[in-house]
Structures are given as structure tokens and as C-alpha cells.
N, C-alpha and C positions, 0 to 999 in steps of 0.2 A: 126741815127744808123750807127756806123762805120763798117768797113769790118769785124773786129773781132767779133763784136756782131751779125752781119748777119750770120756768120758761126756757132755761138752758136745756134742761132734760127733755122737754117737749121738742125743741128744735133738733136735738140729737136723735131722738126716737124717729122723727119724721125722715131725716136724712138717711139713717141706717135702714129704715124700712124701704125707702126708695131704691137704695143700692141693692138690697137683698132681693126685692121682688123682681128686679130686672133680670135676675138669673132664671126665674121660673115663669114669669108672666108671658114670656114670648113662646114658651113651648107649645101651648094650645093654639097659638095664633099662626105658627109657622106654615101649616098647610095652606091657609088662606093667603099668607104673604107670598109664598112660592107661586100660587095660582095667579096672583095679581102682578108680581114683578118678574116671574120666571127665575131661571138660575138655580134649578133644583140641585145641580151638582155642587153648588157653592153653599148650600144650606148650613152645613156643619160649621162653616167659618163664622156664621152669625153668632154662634155660641162661643166658639174657640177664641175669637179675637177679643171678646170681652174679658175672658179669663186671662189671656196673655197680657193685655195692657194693664189690667189691675195688678197682676203679679209683678210686672216690670216697674211700674211707677210707685207702688206702695212704699218701698224703702226710701225712694227719692223724696216723696212728700213728707214722710216721717222725719227725715233729716232736716228738710226745710222748715218744718214746724219747730224743731229745736233751735234753729238758727235765727228765724225771723218772726216767730210768734205763731200761736195756734189760730187766732181769729182770722188773720189774713189768709193763711193757707186753707182753712176751712171754707171761707167765702170763695176763694179762687177755685178750689176743687169742686164745690157744688155748682158754681157758675159754669165750669167746663162740662160737668155732667149734664146740666140743663141744656147747654148748647148742643151737645151730642144727642140728647133726647129730642130736641126740636128738629134737628136735621134728619134724624132717623125717621121721625114721623112724616117728614116731607120727601123721603127717598122715592126716586122714580125707577130704580132698578136695583138688583141684588148687590152689584158692586158698590153703589153708593151706600146702601144700608150697612154693608160690612165696614166700610171706611168710617161712617158716622158712629157705628157701634164701638169702633176703636177709640174715638174721641170720648164717647160716653164712659168707656172703661178707664181712660186716663183720669177723668174727673172722679169716678167712683173709687179709684185707688187712694185718694186723699181722705175719703170719709172714714174708713175704719181706723187707721192709725191716729188721726187727729181727734176723733171721738174718744178713743182710748186715752189720749193725752189730756184732753179737756176734763174728763171725769176724774182723772188722777189729780189734776191741778186744783179743781174746784171743791172736791168733796173729801172729807176725812175718811179714814179706813172703814169705819163702821157704816157710814153713809154710802161709801163707794161700792160695797157689796150689794146693797139694795139697788142702786142705780145701774150697776153693771148687769144685774139680773134682769132688769127691764130691757136693757139694750140687747142682751143675748136672746131674750124671748122674741124679739122682732124677727129673727131668722126663722124660728119655728112657725110663727104666724104667717110670714111671707111665703113659706113653703106650701101652706094650705091654701091661702087666698090667691096666690099668684096664678096658678093654672085656672082657677075658677073665674077670676077677674079677666084674665086674658081671653077665655072662651066667651064670656058674657059680652065684653066690649067688641070682640070680633064679630060675633053673631048678630048683635042688636044695634051696634053703632058703626064702628070702623076699626080695623086693625091699627090704624095710625094713632088712635087714642091711647093705646098701651104705652106709647112714648110721650105723647103730648100731655097726658094727664099728670106727668111729673112736674110740669112747669109751675102751676100755682103753689103746690106744696113745697117745692124746692125754694121758691122765692120767699115763702113764709119762713122757712128754716133759716135762710140767709138773714132776713130782717131780724128775727128773734135773737140770733147769735150776735149780730152786729150791735144790737141795742143793749143786750143784757150781759154779755161776757166782758168783764173787765180784767185784762191781763196784768199780772205783776212780773212776768218773766222778763229777764234782761236780754235784750237783743244783742247778739254778738257779731262783730265783723270778723269773718273768717274766710279762708281760701276754700272755694267750692271744689269738691272732689270730682272734677270732670272725668278723670281717668277711671275712677270707680264707677261712675254712672255709665260710661261707654262700655266697659268690659262686662259689667253686670247685665246691662241690657242685652248685649249680644249673647252672653253665656246662658242666661235664664231663658231667653227666647228660643235658642237652639235646644235647650234641655226640654222645655215644655212641648215644643213641636215634636221632638223625638218620642216623648212619653205618650202624647196624645195619638201619635200615629200607630202606636202598638195596639190601641183599642180599635178593633176592626169596625166597630159600630160608629166611630167618630167621623168617618168619611175623609179623614186626613191621611190618606195612604201615601207612604213613601217607599221607594225601592230600597232594597237592602243596602246598596252602595250609598244612597242619599242618607239613609238612617245612620250609617256609620260615620258619615261626614258630619252630620248634626251632632252626634254624640261626641266625636272628637273635638269639634268646635266648642261645644259646651264645656268640656273638660279643660281645654286650653285657656279659654277666656275666664272661667271661674277660678282657675289657679292664678292667673294674672290678677284677677280682682282681689283675691286674698292677699297677694303680695302688696298690692297698692294700699289695701286697708291697713296693713301692718306699718306702713311707712308714712301715710298721710296724717297731717296734724288734725284734720277734721274728717275722718273717714265716714263714708256714707253709712256703713254698718259697723259701729265700733266693736271690734272683736273681743274687747274686754268684757262685753256683756255675757259671752259664753263662759267666762270664768266665774260668774255668779251662779252657784248651783241652783238657786231657786229659779233662775231664768232658763238655764240650759235644760234642766229636767222637765220644767213646765212646757217649754217649746217642743221638746222631744215627745212628750206625752200627747200634746195637741196634734203634732204631725201624725202620730200613729192613730189617734181617734178619728182624724179626718179621712184616713184610708178606710176605716170601718164605715164611716158615714156614707162615702161614695159607693161603697159596696152595697149598702142597703138601698139607697135611692136609685142607683143605676141598674142593679141586677135583680133586686127582689121583684120588680114588675114582671120580669121574665118568668118567675115562678107562677105568678097568677095567670099570665096570658099564654105562655107556652107549655107549661106543665099541667096546670089545672084547666087550661083552655077556656078561661073566662074573659070578659070584655074589659075595655079600658076603664069603665066606670068602677068596676070591682078593684082594679089596680089603684085608682085614686083613693078609694075608700080605705083600702088596707094600709096605705101609707099615712093616713090621718093620725093614728095613734102615736107615730114618731113625732109628728109636729105638735101634738097635744102634750106628750110627755115632756118635750123639751122646755116649753115655757113654764110648765108646772114645776119641773126640777129647778129651773132658774130662779123662780120666785121663792120656792122653799129654801134654796141655798142662801139667797140674800137676806131673807127675813127671819129664818129659823136656824138653819144648820151652821152657817159661818159665825153668827154671833154667839152661839152656844157651844159648838164643838170645835171651832177653829177652821182655818181655810184648808190646811192639808187634809184634815179628817173629812171635810166635805168633798174634796177632790177624790179621796179614796172611796168614799161612798159612791160617787159617780162612776169611777173606773170599775168598781166592783159590779155595779148594775150593768154596765156595758158588757163585762165579762160573762155574767150570768145569762144575759139575754143572748149573747153570741153563742154560748155553749148550748142553750136551749134550741137555737135555730138549727144546730147540727142534728137535732133529733126529729125534725119534721119530715113528713112524707106526704104523698098526694092525698092520703086519707085524713090528714090532720085538719080538724075543724078550723075555719077561718077565725073564729073567736079566740081560739088558743094562739094562733099565729099573731093575731092583733095584740094579744097580751104580751107575747114575747117582744114584739116591736115597741110596745109602750114602755116596757122595762128599759130597753136600750135608749129610747128617747128621754126617759127620766134621767138616765145616767149621763147623757150628753148635756142636759140642763145643769146638773150638779157640777160636772167636770169642767165644761168650757167656761162657766162663770168663775170657778175657783182658779183655774190656770191664769185667767186674765187678771184677776184681782191680785194674785201672787206677784205677777210681773209688775203691775202698777205700783205695788207697795215695796218693791225691792230695787227698782231702777231709779237712779238719781233724777231729779226733775229736769236737768239739762239734757238728759238722754231718753226721756220718756217717748218722744216721737219715734226714735229709732227702736225702742223696745216694743212699742205698739205695732210698728211695721214688721218687726221680726216675727212675732207670733202669727200675724196675718199672712205673711209670706209662706211660712212653713205649713200653715193649714192648707193653703192653695197647692203647694208642692205635694202635700200628703194626698190630696184628692187626685191630682194628676198621676202620681205614682200608683195610687190605689186602683184607678181605672186601668192602668197599664198592666199591673201585676195580676189583678183579679180577672180582668178580661182575657188576658193571654192564657191564664191557667184554665179558665172555663172553656175557651175555644179549643185548647189542646185536648181536653177530655172529650168534648163533643166530636171533634174530628177523628179521634181514636176509636170512638164507638160507631159513629155514622159517617161514612165517607161521602154520602150524597146530601140528602136533606136531613136536617136535625129533627129528630123525633122527640116527643115529650119525655121519653125515658132517658135519652142522651142528654137533653137539657137539664133534667133533674140531677143526673150524675155530675154534670159540669158545675151546677149551682151548689151541689153538696161540697165540692172541693172549695168553692168560693166561701162557703160558710165555715169550713174547717180553717182555712187560711185566716179568715176574719177573727176566729176564736183565738188563734195563735197570736195574731197582732194585738188583740185585747189583753192577752197575758203580758206581752211586752209593755203595753201602755200602763198596766197596773204596776209593773216593776219600776218603770220610770217615775210614776207617782209616789211609790214608796220611798224612792231616793231623794225626793224633795225634802229639804231640811224642815224639821218640826219646830214651829214657833207659835207662841201665843200671839194674839192680836197686838199686844203692847210691844212685842219684840220686833215688829216690822219697822224699818227705819223711816219709811215715807208714807 
């Protein structure tokens, strides 16, 4: 890797870390933000709107990167992200914060797919595995440092700094990409798929709102009638979206990507593993606080093995496993670790030592590092260069949908069990039973993820086209 490539990687690492940490850094700051700005009843929307706007805009940015070039879209995306960060840091009430977080999410939606595309454009397959491992590890690092940084800045400086601190690092990332990334992609004049953009935006927004509302902890409650309206709207507009994609000469999401087995099975496996990931991060804290009746500090500590295992698995996959075993074999190693860890979680009880629980979580984190890096490299190496933006946005979109569906399915299942056991206040015993069901469902999902990974075509590194 020459000096120019190192600077490109550094810029991508910075931007990825900024987008990733914005998911977690705000969690520990929210009580203070609510105290200063008010609007407690709107608190959940600060998180949800960021997820929604990322999900809706990711495929749009990916397609624009294919049509107009990676550098331009990266710079525009990061600039919008920084605008949203600046305005969020200057918010005077909760309504403003939610609106500005939406702007921040629109910009963040460009970062993942364009980073995916730049890596595939600049680096060879063997280099790509190492670079993608570094990028993947940023998510694990952000998961650990985000809550800690948010708490520190809020307690000792100001909650506004959790947004404003993005500005110098984001500007540095823009400058480094602007100076060092030399594109060879041919820009094409094409008809923009406005119909696809409109139907996708409406359909995915309705779907995500419906899924998020099923999680009673999200605070996005919908009446039964409204929920059915949202689901019906989502189905109608997503069917229309598919029809438009089949007929448009430059569809926002080219459906032929799903005909590539490497892509379809990698995306499916990523979707399923994302369901498991949200199950750990959202519901495992309940085991620590509600079942074991320990504090928030213990909860944070017990999740650290997940965030440590992830970057370790990513680095090992890029530097050792993929070069020596191949990409599919590395993905299978990751899927197997996730399955083993998920099965082990079904065996825990309130007497299980925390060290043993931490080991189980570490195994799953290791699996995520192997699997997510491999799935991404497979898609990067099988999607034609002119469709890489769409390919990157596809896997990002399905990971987000997996998390949203995971929250809905696992949360609804847990609450059903708890309500069946305790009609009034949830006891530690009923919460334990509910979480046991969550762990069983997660184990079943991990089996399906392993099957999807097995169905990925087996190829040597030299057999990948791109």
C-alpha cells in the first residue's frame, strides 16, 4: 500500500467511525439532552430518525455514486453529515434536534456505500480484504468508545460537543479524499429513476416505522389501525418500486444483482446476522439489569467482549484467513462462531458466572468480525464496477432492515412471554423466561445464516471477476 492509498484508507476510517459512533455516542448523553431541551416523549425519535434517513438514502447515494463518481458523492455526503452535526449541536429544542438528526442521517447514508465502492475501486482483491477488515473494525471500536465518549463529554464539557466534535475530523476526511482519490470511472448521462426514489422512500419509511413500533421499548407506539395502514402502504409502494425497477433503464437498485448468487446469499446472510446483532445489543442488557439486578456499569462491561471480538475477527480475516483459506471459508468460520455462541447463550441461567457469559459474547463478536468482512469482500469482488455503488448500498440496506426486523420479532416474542407469566410488573423470573426465548430464536436465525453462507458459491481468490 503506497502513501496515497494509506491516506485514502485513513479518510475512509475517519468517516466510517464518525457515522458509526453517532449511533452510540448519543445514548449516554440523552438524559442530559432531555433535561436541557425537554421533550421526553420525543426522545425515541432522536434515534429512530437517524436510522430511517440512513436506510432511505443509502440506495440513492449508491446509485448516484455509480452515475456521477465516488469522490463527488463522498464529499457531498460527508458535508451534509457535518451540516447536520453542526445544527444538532446548536439545537434549542427537541423538535430541532430530531430534524437536524434527520439531516445528519441523510449524509451518513452516503458514507457506507461509497466507502464500500472506493475500496473496491482502489484496491486489488488481496488488499481489499485487509482494508475492509480495518473498516469493519471501526464499528466494533465505535460501539465501545461511543457511550464512554458521550458520557465523558456530557459530564465534563457539554452534550453539544458530541455533535460538534465531528466537524474537524469530517473536514479532514473530505480534504484527504479530495486530494488523494483519483477516479478512473466513466461518468454516464442517464435518466434518473425518480419514480423508484419516491416509491422506495415511502415504502421503506412505512415499513421501518411499522417494525419499530412493534418494539414497545422504542416509544414509537402506533394504534392497531395505524399499524395496518403503515404495513399496507409499505407493501403497496414496495411492489410498485419493484415494478419500476424492472422497467427503468437505470434502476435505483438493479434487480439483476439478486441473480448473482454470491450477492443474494451474502446479503441474506448479512440480513440474518444483523437480526442476531440487535438481539445482543438491545436485549442482553436486560439480562444484566433485570435478571441479575446489576447496574448499568456492569451492562457496559459485559458488552465489551462483543466489541473486542469484532475487530479481532475482522483483522484476522483480512490478514490471515481470507488469504490462506479463501473468502467463503472465512465467512463459514464466522457464521459457525455466531452459531456456537448463540447456542451457548441458550444454556445460561442466573447462576452463570459473568466471565463465562463474556466468553460466549466474545465468540459471537469474533464471528461477526469474520462474517461481515467476508460478506462485504464477496460482494465487492463479484459486482461489476459500474454497479458497485448499488451493491454497497444493498448490503447496507439489508443490514439495517435486519436490525429493525430483529428488534420487532425478538422484542415482541420476549414481551409475549413476560406478559403471559406476569400480568402486572415484570419479575426477574419472567424477564429471564422472555430472554430465553430471545436466545432460542437467535440460535435458530444463526442456523439460517449458516445455511445462507453454505450456499455462497465456492471460489478461489483468482476466480473472482473483480
